C-alpha positions as CSV (number, residue, x, y, z in Angstrom):
1,X,28.2,132.5,106.9
2,X,29.3,131.4,110.4
3,X,32.7,133.7,110.6
4,X,34.5,130.1,110.9
5,X,38.0,129.4,110.6
6,X,37.5,126.1,109.6
7,X,35.2,123.5,108.5
8,X,35.7,119.3,108.0
9,X,34.7,116.1,109.0
10,X,35.6,112.9,108.6
11,X,36.2,111.9,105.4
12,X,33.5,108.8,105.9
13,X,33.7,104.9,105.2
14,X,33.2,101.9,103.6
15,X,30.7,99.1,103.5
16,X,32.8,96.8,106.0
17,X,31.4,94.2,102.7
18,X,32.7,96.1,100.5
19,X,36.1,96.8,101.7
20,X,37.2,95.7,97.9
21,X,35.7,99.3,96.8
22,X,37.4,101.2,99.6
23,X,40.6,103.2,97.0
24,X,38.2,103.7,93.9
25,X,36.1,105.6,98.0
26,X,39.2,107.5,98.5
27,X,40.0,108.6,95.5
28,X,35.9,110.2,95.0
29,X,37.0,111.8,98.8
30,X,39.8,112.8,97.2
31,X,38.3,114.7,94.0
32,X,35.0,115.6,96.0
33,X,37.6,117.3,98.8
34,X,39.6,119.0,96.1
35,X,36.2,120.7,95.3
36,X,35.1,121.7,98.8
37,X,38.7,123.3,99.1
38,X,38.1,125.7,96.3
39,X,34.5,126.3,97.2
40,X,35.9,127.0,101.1
41,X,37.8,129.3,99.9
42,X,35.5,131.0,97.6
43,X,33.8,131.8,101.4
44,X,36.5,132.5,102.8
45,X,36.8,129.9,105.1
46,X,41.0,129.1,105.9
47,X,41.0,125.9,106.5
48,X,39.3,122.4,105.4
49,X,40.1,119.5,107.5
50,X,39.5,115.9,108.4
51,X,39.9,113.5,111.1
52,X,42.0,110.0,110.5
53,X,39.8,107.6,111.7
54,X,40.4,104.0,114.3
55,X,39.2,101.8,111.7
56,X,40.4,100.6,107.9
57,X,36.8,100.8,107.1
58,X,37.5,104.8,107.7
59,X,40.2,106.3,105.7
60,X,42.6,107.3,106.8
61,X,43.5,105.1,109.5
62,X,47.6,104.3,109.2
63,X,50.0,106.3,108.6
64,X,50.6,105.7,104.4
65,X,46.8,106.2,104.2
66,X,47.4,109.6,106.5
67,X,50.6,110.6,104.9
68,X,49.1,109.8,101.2
69,X,46.0,111.9,102.0
70,X,48.3,114.9,103.5
71,X,50.9,114.8,100.9
72,X,48.3,114.8,97.7
73,X,45.6,117.6,99.0
74,X,48.9,120.0,99.8
75,X,50.6,119.5,96.2
76,X,46.9,120.2,95.1
77,X,46.2,123.5,97.2
78,X,50.0,124.3,96.4
79,X,49.4,123.6,92.7
80,X,45.9,126.2,93.3
81,X,47.8,129.0,95.5
82,X,44.9,131.7,96.4
83,X,42.4,129.8,94.8
84,X,41.6,127.2,97.2
85,X,41.1,126.4,101.4
86,X,44.8,124.5,103.3
87,X,44.2,120.8,104.0
88,X,44.6,120.3,107.6
89,X,44.0,117.3,110.0
90,X,41.5,117.6,113.2
91,X,43.0,114.3,115.4
92,X,41.7,112.3,118.2
93,X,44.0,112.0,120.5
94,X,42.9,109.3,121.4
95,X,42.2,107.3,118.1
96,X,44.7,104.5,118.1
97,X,44.5,101.5,115.4
98,X,43.4,97.7,117.3
99,X,43.2,95.1,114.5
100,X,40.4,92.9,114.9
101,X,42.5,90.5,117.4
102,X,42.9,93.9,119.7
103,X,46.1,94.0,118.9
104,X,47.2,98.0,118.8
105,X,49.2,98.4,115.6
106,X,49.8,102.1,115.3
107,X,48.9,104.0,118.9
108,X,48.0,106.8,119.4
109,X,51.2,108.9,119.3
110,X,52.5,107.1,116.4
111,X,49.0,108.3,114.8
112,X,49.6,111.8,116.0
113,X,52.9,112.0,114.6
114,X,52.0,111.2,111.1
115,X,49.8,114.1,111.1
116,X,51.6,117.1,112.2
117,X,53.0,118.6,108.5
118,X,49.0,118.4,108.1
119,X,48.0,119.8,111.8
120,X,45.2,122.2,112.6
121,X,43.7,121.2,115.7
122,X,43.7,118.3,118.1
123,X,40.2,116.3,119.9
124,X,41.6,116.2,123.2
125,X,39.8,113.0,125.3
126,X,41.2,110.1,127.2
127,X,40.8,105.7,125.9
128,X,41.9,102.7,126.9
129,X,44.0,100.4,125.8
130,X,42.0,98.9,123.2
131,X,40.7,102.5,122.4
132,X,37.4,100.6,122.8
133,X,35.6,103.5,125.3
134,X,37.0,107.0,125.6
135,X,36.4,109.1,128.1
136,X,37.2,112.2,130.3
137,X,40.5,113.0,132.6
138,X,39.2,112.4,136.5
139,X,41.3,111.3,138.6
140,X,39.2,107.7,138.2
141,X,39.5,107.7,134.5
142,X,43.4,109.3,134.1
143,X,44.2,105.8,136.4
144,X,42.8,104.0,134.3
145,X,42.8,105.8,130.6
146,X,46.2,105.6,128.7
147,X,46.4,109.4,127.1
148,X,48.5,112.0,128.6
149,X,47.6,115.1,127.7
150,X,51.8,115.8,128.9
151,X,53.3,113.4,126.7
152,X,50.6,114.9,123.6
153,X,52.1,118.4,124.3
154,X,55.5,117.4,125.1
155,X,55.4,115.6,121.0
156,X,53.6,118.7,119.9
157,X,56.4,121.1,121.6
158,X,59.3,118.8,120.3
159,X,58.2,118.8,116.6
160,X,57.4,122.8,116.7
161,X,58.9,123.2,113.3
162,X,57.1,120.7,111.3
163,X,53.5,121.8,112.5
164,X,51.8,124.2,109.8
165,X,49.9,126.3,112.5
166,X,51.4,128.4,115.5
167,X,48.6,127.3,117.2
168,X,47.6,123.8,117.9
169,X,43.4,124.6,118.7
170,X,42.4,121.4,121.2
171,X,39.3,120.6,121.7
172,X,37.8,118.3,124.6
173,X,35.6,115.9,123.2
174,X,34.6,113.2,126.3
175,X,31.6,110.5,124.6
176,X,30.1,107.4,125.0
177,X,30.8,103.9,123.5
178,X,33.2,103.5,120.1
179,X,31.7,102.0,117.3
180,X,33.3,101.4,114.3
181,X,35.9,99.4,115.1
182,X,37.8,96.2,113.3
183,X,36.9,94.7,115.7
184,X,33.5,95.3,117.6
185,X,31.3,95.6,114.0
186,X,31.1,92.4,113.9
187,X,29.1,92.4,116.7
188,X,26.6,95.1,115.4
């Protein structure tokens, strides 16, 4: 309809008071994504992407979740050549995982690296050391931020052989306050 090269979103979230439902929720998402990949191919959309997030209630978040989802969906598309769109990740370079105590367990570069075999595009924005606020790249913002675009670019160039695309599209995405984090939701 729109002639898009890709379509995507984050996979959704689990209710924080129902984290025991996370595994079944991920399973339902993967089943739905397989259907969506097939439907997208019929419409001529070559790629469908998911965005890894920064909270355990919004999978995939950590490297094991990112890799498991990517492998499962890649296996599905490989088993149905020509019948599905390709699966990929659209990664926010300002996403890292800080736990409920604001301890950074996985930084943004570690999470980006976990997505590389499935990476299609990136969201470019800056953030602070706890992945709490997002902002741009003016001189004062770069001084307080932790995202260094040349470092991100270098990581991508060093790993070009594992990327599924020749060109990774970058979208400048400068937004407002962050909600949905393991340390902020209890305050809502």
